[in-house]
C-alpha positions as CSV (number, residue, x, y, z in Angstrom):
1,M,107.7,121.4,66.8
2,G,108.6,118.2,65.1
3,Y,109.5,116.1,68.2
4,L,106.6,116.8,69.6
5,R,104.5,115.3,66.9
6,T,106.9,112.7,66.6
7,L,106.2,111.9,69.9
8,R,102.6,112.3,69.7
9,N,102.6,110.3,67.1
10,Y,104.7,107.5,68.8
11,L,102.4,107.5,72.4
12,R,99.0,106.7,69.8
13,T,100.7,103.2,69.6
14,P,100.2,99.7,71.1
15,K,103.8,99.9,71.6
16,A,103.5,103.1,73.5
17,R,101.1,102.3,75.7
18,H,102.6,98.7,76.6
19,D,106.1,100.5,77.0
20,F,104.5,103.8,79.3
21,K,102.7,100.9,81.3
22,N,105.9,99.1,82.0
23,Y,107.7,102.5,82.8
24,A,105.4,103.6,85.0
25,R,105.0,99.9,87.2
26,A,108.9,100.2,87.2
27,L,109.0,104.0,88.6
28,C,106.6,103.3,91.3
29,M,108.6,99.8,92.6
30,I,111.8,102.1,92.6
31,L,110.0,104.8,94.6
32,L,108.4,102.3,97.0
33,T,111.5,100.6,97.2
34,A,113.4,103.9,98.6
35,L,110.8,104.8,100.8
36,I,110.8,101.3,102.4
37,I,114.8,101.9,102.7
38,F,114.1,105.5,104.1
39,V,111.6,104.5,106.7
40,I,114.0,101.7,107.8
41,L,117.3,104.2,108.1
42,R,115.0,106.7,110.0
43,R,113.3,104.0,112.5
44,W,117.3,102.4,112.6
45,T,118.8,106.0,113.2
46,A,116.3,107.5,115.7
């Protein structure tokens, strides 16, 4: 339970909000890149 409380307190800080935005942006770029590669490979092999 202490871990959850610590995580919750961290997420309330401005640094955590900034980090969360960066991680979300990176995740979106990774997923978009993977999707583009998947579509290209599907069309290339079909």
